[in-house]
ROTIZA-779253 format. One record per residue (C-alpha): residue number from 1; residue in one letter; x, y, z. Coordinates in Angstrom, 3 decimals. Last residue first. Layout:
<lonus>
(NUM; 'a'; (X; Y; Z))
...
</lonus>
This chain:
<lonus>
(65; 'r'; (-27.240; 179.601; 125.131))
(64; 'a'; (-24.564; 181.496; 126.581))
(63; 'n'; (-24.145; 178.994; 129.578))
(62; 'r'; (-23.497; 175.947; 127.418))
(61; 'i'; (-20.856; 177.969; 125.548))
(60; 'q'; (-19.143; 179.320; 128.975))
(59; 'a'; (-19.092; 175.486; 130.156))
(58; 'l'; (-17.198; 174.179; 127.173))
(57; 'v'; (-14.703; 177.436; 127.220))
(56; 'e'; (-14.136; 176.346; 130.901))
(55; 't'; (-13.789; 172.796; 130.221))
(54; 'r'; (-11.215; 173.129; 126.970))
(53; 'a'; (-9.183; 175.673; 129.393))
(52; 'q'; (-8.929; 172.990; 132.012))
(51; 'g'; (-7.856; 170.285; 129.564))
(50; 'l'; (-5.425; 172.719; 128.038))
(49; 'i'; (-3.986; 173.583; 131.499))
(48; 'q'; (-3.671; 169.897; 132.181))
(47; 'q'; (-2.494; 168.833; 129.017))
(46; 'k'; (0.372; 171.561; 129.207))
(45; 'k'; (1.387; 170.594; 132.882))
(44; 'a'; (1.589; 166.780; 131.704))
(43; 'e'; (4.071; 167.914; 128.865))
(42; 'v'; (5.968; 170.093; 131.440))
(41; 's'; (6.541; 167.019; 133.554))
(40; 'v'; (5.040; 166.459; 137.095))
(39; 'n'; (7.539; 165.624; 139.636))
(38; 'v'; (6.231; 164.030; 142.930))
(37; 'e'; (8.610; 163.528; 145.639))
(36; 'd'; (8.218; 161.415; 148.859))
(35; 'q'; (9.851; 162.537; 151.934))
(34; 'a'; (7.883; 160.775; 154.467))
(33; 'e'; (9.562; 157.341; 153.651))
(32; 'd'; (12.842; 158.434; 154.890))
(31; 'q'; (11.716; 159.980; 158.015))
(30; 'a'; (9.768; 156.603; 159.087))
(29; 't'; (12.912; 154.748; 158.024))
(28; 'e'; (14.952; 156.800; 160.636))
(27; 'v'; (12.239; 156.868; 163.392))
(26; 'i'; (11.921; 152.880; 163.267))
(25; 's'; (15.908; 152.896; 163.527))
(24; 's'; (16.102; 155.123; 166.357))
(23; 'p'; (13.400; 152.800; 168.423))
(22; 'k'; (16.028; 149.592; 167.906))
(21; 'l'; (14.199; 146.863; 166.353))
(20; 'k'; (13.869; 143.499; 167.857))
(19; 'a'; (10.291; 144.706; 169.824))
(18; 'l'; (9.189; 145.390; 166.330))
(17; 'r'; (9.660; 142.026; 165.054))
(16; 'n'; (7.986; 140.440; 167.994))
(15; 'y'; (4.924; 142.618; 167.884))
(14; 'l'; (4.322; 141.995; 164.302))
(13; 'h'; (4.291; 138.368; 164.854))
(12; 'g'; (1.739; 138.707; 167.612))
(11; 'a'; (-0.385; 140.969; 165.993))
(10; 'e'; (-0.426; 138.334; 163.034))
(9; 'n'; (-1.188; 135.570; 165.369))
(8; 'l'; (-3.947; 137.908; 167.007))
(7; 'q'; (-5.422; 138.099; 163.582))
(6; 'f'; (-4.910; 134.598; 162.726))
(5; 'p'; (-7.250; 133.870; 165.827))
(4; 'f'; (-10.191; 135.992; 164.561))
(3; 'i'; (-11.375; 138.790; 166.065))
(2; 't'; (-15.325; 139.691; 165.957))
(1; 'm'; (-16.668; 143.117; 166.367))
</lonus>
């Protein structure tokens, strides 16, 4: 594995930035990022169910032949 000088330089800059932060602030930002939320609209759920039903019906039709 080859390590290039710019990779060492980037690692050094990252270490310097993290060394200046308090450990508690790192934990707080990690907890904030971990709470992602996804909302699926009613219309999207309806389209998903219709698509799934369409796929199942087509599969049954193909198997009946």
